C-alpha positions as CSV (number, residue, x, y, z in Angstrom):
1,M,41.9,3.4,-24.7
2,I,39.1,0.6,-24.9
3,K,37.3,-0.2,-27.9
4,E,34.4,-1.6,-28.1
5,E,32.6,-2.7,-31.3
6,Y,29.1,-2.0,-31.8
7,R,26.8,-5.1,-32.3
8,G,23.4,-3.2,-32.8
9,A,20.6,-2.6,-30.9
10,E,19.7,-4.9,-28.0
11,Q,16.7,-7.2,-28.5
12,W,14.2,-6.8,-26.1
13,S,12.4,-9.7,-24.6
14,R,8.5,-10.2,-25.8
15,N,7.9,-9.1,-21.7
16,R,9.8,-5.8,-21.8
17,Q,8.0,-4.9,-25.2
18,A,4.6,-5.9,-23.9
19,V,5.1,-3.5,-21.2
20,F,6.6,-0.5,-22.8
21,T,3.8,-0.7,-25.5
22,V,1.7,-0.7,-22.8
23,V,3.3,2.4,-20.7
24,W,3.4,4.2,-23.9
25,I,-0.2,3.8,-25.2
26,S,-1.4,4.3,-21.7
27,F,0.8,7.9,-21.7
28,L,-0.6,8.8,-25.0
29,S,-4.2,8.2,-23.7
30,A,-3.8,9.7,-20.6
31,A,-2.3,13.0,-22.0
32,I,-5.4,12.8,-24.5
33,G,-8.0,12.0,-21.7
34,T,-6.5,15.0,-19.4
35,M,-7.4,17.8,-22.4
36,V,-10.6,16.4,-22.6
37,F,-11.6,16.4,-19.2
38,F,-9.8,19.7,-18.4
39,A,-11.7,21.3,-21.5
40,L,-14.4,20.8,-19.9
41,F,-13.8,21.1,-15.8
42,D,-11.8,23.3,-13.9
43,P,-9.3,21.5,-11.3
44,V,-10.1,24.5,-8.6
45,D,-13.8,23.9,-9.1
46,L,-13.6,20.2,-8.9
47,T,-11.2,20.3,-5.4
48,G,-14.9,21.4,-3.8
49,I,-16.1,18.4,-4.5
50,F,-13.9,16.1,-2.0
51,D,-13.0,18.8,0.5
52,A,-14.5,22.4,0.9
53,D,-11.0,23.2,2.7
54,L,-8.7,21.6,0.3
55,D,-6.7,24.0,-1.4
56,I,-4.9,23.3,-4.6
57,N,-3.5,25.2,-7.4
58,R,-4.6,24.8,-11.0
59,D,-1.2,23.2,-11.9
60,A,-1.2,20.4,-9.0
61,G,-4.7,19.4,-10.3
62,Y,-3.6,19.4,-13.8
63,A,-0.9,16.7,-12.4
64,A,-3.2,14.9,-10.0
65,G,-5.8,14.6,-13.1
66,F,-3.0,13.2,-15.6
67,F,-1.5,10.5,-13.4
68,F,-4.9,9.5,-12.4
69,F,-5.7,9.2,-16.4
70,W,-2.3,7.2,-17.0
71,L,-3.0,4.8,-13.6
72,H,-6.2,4.4,-15.1
73,A,-5.2,3.5,-18.6
74,W,-2.4,1.7,-17.8
75,V,-4.1,-1.0,-15.3
76,S,-6.7,-1.3,-18.5
77,G,-3.8,-1.9,-20.9
78,W,-2.6,-4.5,-18.2
79,F,-5.5,-6.3,-18.1
80,V,-6.1,-6.5,-21.8
81,L,-2.4,-8.1,-21.8
82,R,-3.0,-10.6,-19.7
83,L,-6.3,-11.7,-20.7
84,V,-4.5,-11.9,-24.5
85,R,-1.8,-13.5,-23.2
86,R,-3.7,-16.3,-21.7
87,K,-6.0,-16.7,-24.7
88,R,-3.5,-17.7,-26.7
89,N,-1.9,-20.2,-24.4
90,W,-5.4,-21.9,-23.5
91,P,-4.8,-25.7,-24.9
92,R,-6.7,-26.2,-28.5
93,R,-9.5,-28.7,-28.8
94,I,-9.0,-31.0,-32.0
95,S,-12.6,-31.5,-33.2
96,R,-13.2,-34.7,-35.0
């Protein structure tokens, strides 16, 4: 029998923490955005806008809408993360 000691939770790197923070916040934003958007619009009615012959059921419309909102929120969060990190790494000017 192999016995290994538990050394505690693995510490994540700063980059991994940032990526998973953006993923989690974008997931929550997509969930709220999907609920609000589809409370106002029916996905079956929206398919007529893109293609009249497109036949999609309601569940597929909800799923596509959720992933669209999730991708949109993730890209926005990623850009914010990149801009914040770039701002922190700028050289500081010393005023005399």
